[in-house]
C-alpha positions in Angstrom: 90.5 78.8 130.0 90.3 82.0 132.2 87.8 84.5 130.8 89.3 88.0 131.2 87.7 91.2 130.0 85.3 89.6 127.4 84.3 92.0 124.7 82.0 91.6 121.7 80.1 88.5 122.9 77.2 87.8 125.4 78.3 87.3 129.0 76.6 85.8 132.0 77.0 85.4 135.8 79.7 87.4 137.4 80.7 88.9 134.1 77.4 90.7 133.8 78.6 93.7 135.7 76.3 96.3 137.2 73.0 94.7 136.1 71.9 92.8 139.2 69.1 95.2 140.2 67.9 95.5 136.6 67.9 91.7 136.2 65.9 91.2 139.5 63.4 93.8 138.4 63.0 92.3 134.9 62.5 88.8 136.4 59.8 90.0 138.8 58.0 91.9 136.1 58.1 88.9 133.7 57.0 86.5 136.4 53.7 88.3 136.8 53.0 88.1 133.1 54.1 91.5 132.0 56.2 91.8 128.8 59.3 94.1 128.7 61.2 96.1 126.2 65.0 96.7 126.3 66.4 99.5 124.2 70.0 100.6 123.8 72.6 101.0 121.1 74.5 97.8 120.0 77.1 96.4 122.3 75.4 97.7 125.5 74.7 94.2 126.7 71.0 93.9 125.8 71.5 90.3 124.6 73.5 89.3 127.7 70.7 90.7 129.9 68.0 88.9 128.0 69.9 85.6 127.9 70.6 85.7 131.6 66.9 86.2 132.2 66.0 83.3 130.0 68.5 81.1 131.9 66.8 82.1 135.2 63.4 81.2 133.9 64.7 77.9 132.4 65.9 76.9 135.8 62.4 77.6 137.1 60.9 75.2 134.6 59.8 77.6 131.9 60.0 77.0 128.2 62.3 79.6 126.6 62.6 80.9 123.1 65.1 83.2 121.4 64.7 84.8 118.0 66.9 87.4 116.3 65.2 89.4 113.6 68.3 91.2 112.4 69.2 88.9 109.5 65.7 87.7 108.6 64.5 88.4 105.0 60.9 87.3 104.9 57.9 86.0 106.9 58.7 82.4 106.0 62.1 82.6 107.6 60.5 84.2 110.7 57.9 81.5 110.9 60.6 78.8 110.7 62.6 80.4 113.5 59.6 80.6 115.7 58.8 76.9 115.3 62.4 75.9 115.6 62.9 77.8 118.9 59.7 76.3 120.4 60.6 72.7 119.4 64.0 73.0 121.1 62.2 72.9 124.4 61.1 69.4 123.6 64.2 67.7 122.3 62.5 64.3 121.8 63.0 63.5 118.1 63.8 67.2 117.4 66.1 66.3 114.5 63.3 64.4 112.8 60.9 67.2 113.4 63.2 69.9 112.1 64.1 67.8 109.1 60.4 67.6 108.3 60.0 71.3 108.8 62.9 72.1 106.4 61.5 69.7 103.8 58.2 71.7 103.6 56.1 70.5 106.5 56.2 73.9 108.0 53.9 75.2 105.3 51.1 72.9 106.5 51.0 73.9 110.1 47.3 74.2 109.7 47.3 70.4 109.7 49.3 70.3 112.9 48.1 67.8 115.5 49.1 67.1 119.0 49.3 63.6 120.2 49.4 63.1 124.0 51.3 60.3 125.5 51.9 59.1 129.0 55.3 60.7 129.5 55.2 63.7 127.1 53.3 65.3 124.3 54.9 64.8 120.9 54.4 67.1 118.0 53.2 65.2 115.0 53.7 67.0 111.7 51.7 65.7 108.8 53.5 66.3 105.5 51.7 67.7 102.6 52.1 69.9 99.5 54.1 73.1 100.5 51.8 76.2 100.7 52.8 79.5 99.0 50.4 81.4 101.3 52.9 83.4 103.4 50.2 85.1 105.4 48.7 81.7 106.4 52.2 80.5 107.2 53.0 83.3 109.6 49.5 83.1 111.2 50.1 79.4 111.9 53.6 80.0 113.3 52.5 82.8 115.6 49.6 80.6 117.0 51.9 77.6 117.2 54.0 79.0 120.1 51.1 79.4 122.4 49.4 76.2 121.4 52.7 74.3 122.0 53.0 75.7 125.5 49.3 75.0 126.2 49.6 71.4 125.2 52.7 70.9 127.3 51.2 72.8 130.2 54.2 75.1 130.4 54.7 78.8 130.4 57.3 80.4 128.1 59.5 83.5 128.0 60.2 84.5 124.3 63.0 86.8 123.5 62.8 88.7 120.2 66.0 90.6 119.4 66.4 93.6 117.1 62.6 93.8 117.0 62.7 97.2 115.2 63.7 95.2 112.1 60.3 93.5 111.9 58.9 96.4 110.0 61.2 95.5 107.1 59.8 92.0 106.9 56.1 92.8 106.9 55.5 96.5 107.7 52.6 97.7 109.9 50.4 94.9 108.8 52.7 92.3 110.4 53.1 94.4 113.5 49.3 94.6 113.9 49.0 90.8 113.3 51.7 90.1 116.0 50.1 92.5 118.5 46.7 90.9 117.9 48.0 87.4 118.5 50.5 88.2 121.3 47.9 90.0 123.5 45.8 86.8 123.4 48.6 84.4 124.3 48.0 83.1 127.8 51.2 81.1 128.2 53.9 83.4 126.8 55.5 86.6 128.1 57.8 88.5 125.8 61.2 90.3 125.9 61.6 92.7 123.0 65.0 94.2 122.4 66.3 96.7 119.8 69.4 98.7 119.1 67.8 101.7 117.5 66.4 103.4 120.5 64.3 106.0 118.8 62.6 103.4 116.6 61.9 101.2 119.6 60.5 104.2 121.5 58.3 105.0 118.6 57.1 101.4 118.3 56.2 101.0 121.9 55.4 104.5 123.1 53.6 106.1 120.1 49.8 105.7 120.0 50.0 105.3 116.2 51.8 102.0 116.4 50.3 98.6 117.2 52.6 97.8 120.1 51.8 100.9 122.0 52.1 100.2 125.8 52.5 96.5 125.2 55.1 96.2 128.0 57.4 98.0 130.4 60.1 100.0 128.6 63.7 100.0 129.8 66.5 102.0 128.3 69.8 100.3 129.0 72.4 102.8 130.1 76.2 102.8 130.7 77.5 100.9 133.7 78.2 103.1 136.8 81.8 103.6 137.8 81.0 102.2 141.3 80.2 98.9 139.6 83.0 98.8 137.1 85.7 99.9 139.5 86.0 96.9 141.7 85.6 94.5 138.7 88.6 96.1 136.9 90.7 96.1 140.1 89.9 92.5 140.9 90.4 91.3 137.3 93.9 92.8 136.9 94.8 91.6 140.4 93.8 88.0 139.4 96.5 88.0 136.8 99.1 89.6 138.9 99.0 93.1 137.5 98.7 96.2 139.7 96.6 99.1 138.7 96.3 102.4 140.5 93.0 104.0 141.4 93.8 106.9 139.2 94.4 104.6 136.2 91.0 103.0 136.7 89.4 106.4 136.9 91.2 107.3 133.6 89.9 104.2 131.9 86.3 104.9 133.0 86.6 108.5 132.0 87.7 107.4 128.5 84.9 104.8 128.0 82.2 106.7 130.0 81.2 103.3 131.4 80.3 101.8 128.0 80.2 98.0 128.6 81.9 96.9 125.4 84.6 99.6 125.2 85.5 99.3 128.9 86.1 95.6 128.5 87.9 96.1 125.2 90.2 98.8 126.6 91.1 96.8 129.7 91.7 93.7 127.5 94.1 95.7 125.3 95.9 97.2 128.3 96.3 93.7 129.7 97.7 92.3 126.4 100.1 95.3 126.2 101.3 94.5 129.7 102.0 90.9 128.7 104.0 92.0 125.6 106.1 94.6 127.5 106.4 92.2 130.5 105.1 94.9 132.9 103.3 94.1 136.1 101.7 97.5 136.5 99.4 99.5 134.4 101.0 102.8 133.3 99.6 105.9 131.6 101.4 105.2 128.3 99.8 101.7 128.2 96.3 103.2 128.6 97.1 105.8 125.8 98.4 103.1 123.5 95.3 100.9 124.1 93.0 103.8 123.4 94.7 104.3 120.0 94.5 100.5 119.3 90.7 100.6 119.8 90.3 103.2 117.0 92.4 100.9 114.8 90.4 97.8 115.9 87.1 99.5 115.1 88.3 101.3 112.0 86.5 99.2 109.4 83.2 99.5 111.4 83.6 103.3 111.7 84.6 103.6 108.0 81.4 101.8 107.1 79.3 104.1 109.2 81.1 107.2 107.8 80.5 105.9 104.3 76.7 105.4 104.9 76.4 108.8 106.5 78.2 110.4 103.5 75.3 109.5 101.3 73.2 112.2 103.0 74.3 115.8 102.3 75.3 117.8 105.4 75.2 114.7 107.7 79.0 114.5 108.0 79.1 118.2 108.6 76.6 117.9 111.4 78.5 115.1 113.1 81.8 117.0 112.9 80.2 120.0 114.6 78.6 117.9 117.3 82.0 116.2 117.9 83.5 119.6 118.5 80.6 120.8 120.7 79.4 123.3 118.2 75.8 123.9 117.3 74.9 121.9 114.2 72.5 124.7 113.2 75.6 126.9 112.3 75.9 125.1 108.9 75.3 127.5 106.0 73.8 126.6 102.6 70.6 124.9 103.8 67.5 125.5 105.9 66.9 124.9 109.6 64.1 122.6 108.6 66.4 120.4 106.5 69.1 120.3 109.3 66.4 119.3 111.8 65.4 116.4 109.5 69.0 115.2 109.2 69.5 115.5 112.9 66.3 113.5 113.5 67.6 110.7 111.2 71.0 110.7 113.0 69.2 110.3 116.3 66.9 107.7 114.9 69.7 105.5 113.8 71.5 105.8 117.1 74.6 107.8 116.0 73.8 110.7 118.3 71.5 111.4 121.3 69.3 114.4 121.9 68.7 115.9 125.3 67.0 119.0 126.6 68.8 121.4 128.9 66.4 124.1 129.9 65.3 125.8 126.7 68.3 124.4 124.8 68.6 121.1 122.9 72.0 119.3 123.2 73.4 116.6 120.9 76.2 114.2 121.7 77.6 110.9 120.4 76.2 107.6 121.6 79.6 106.0 120.8 82.4 108.1 122.2 85.0 106.2 120.3 83.1 107.0 117.1 83.3 110.6 118.3 87.1 110.3 118.6 87.1 108.8 115.0 85.2 111.8 113.7 87.6 114.3 115.4 90.5 112.4 113.8 88.8 112.8 110.4 88.8 116.6 110.9 92.6 116.5 111.3 93.1 114.7 108.0 
């Protein structure tokens, strides 16, 4: 099956457009034992970048581990995922090990023993009465990863996605525990990723937080037009559809180089060409595809709009920002309250904040959400 304009899922290889220099830099930094932090809104390709890096190190003989914090509810679940991700590097009897873990063996990791053999080192889990001490459990799991690597004489790259969510599981106490253990690990280097940039920035750049300066910080940006342009041209050509230079420029002007929306817009343009049996991309096809994206993302945008509506003046602020008007022009509240609401909207990644001389400018991170808000004003 030919993969054309993939949107909404991790990509690799030639589909990972415009990230070659970043990937090479990340690989070099990790190879010398320095952890890295990737921050960007959702659907900017953080996961694709991290998984490509893991694949590179796997080919070099490293152990790899991938953990997503987003849907985790407690420390026990986190501990299970850490152990599971480590054991996947040693597939011998993995099913038996994991069955034991799920049946309660995980709670007695303090009794964990390593038994060397001539060919490999097998993890032997001694079953016992499940422990209810969640702190002991997470302690053992965090130590397990480095011990596992040490006994196998391997180094590991561990990817922890949506790291900003860790605070919801265990607060500052868990963050301090993790920092304390991670900084002593000799065999593991970490990739932390998060979709709430301001929270990730705070976690890793603020002196008040445990992970202050733990690794090199990278903000993942939109893809440059010079990188996207040849990809779009080549992709349409590969399926026998002509696209003019001006049309590609129009696409990239609409999406502002956003990885997800650029792929999705091109995908919809291609499908519309198939439906209409056209072999050339026309302006009306681009306009139609743009409208279809709003429809495609409607439930997602409606959910965000609903959440924002719970905070007074938040929708008013977004509406003004969408129109390019100062949000401080709202009447009926104080500047201090508006500043707090703006800070919340920035923290959760809805808008960005930039300084221009003495002025502070706000704009949307998601330009299609901006179009949605403008449509709301017309209702």
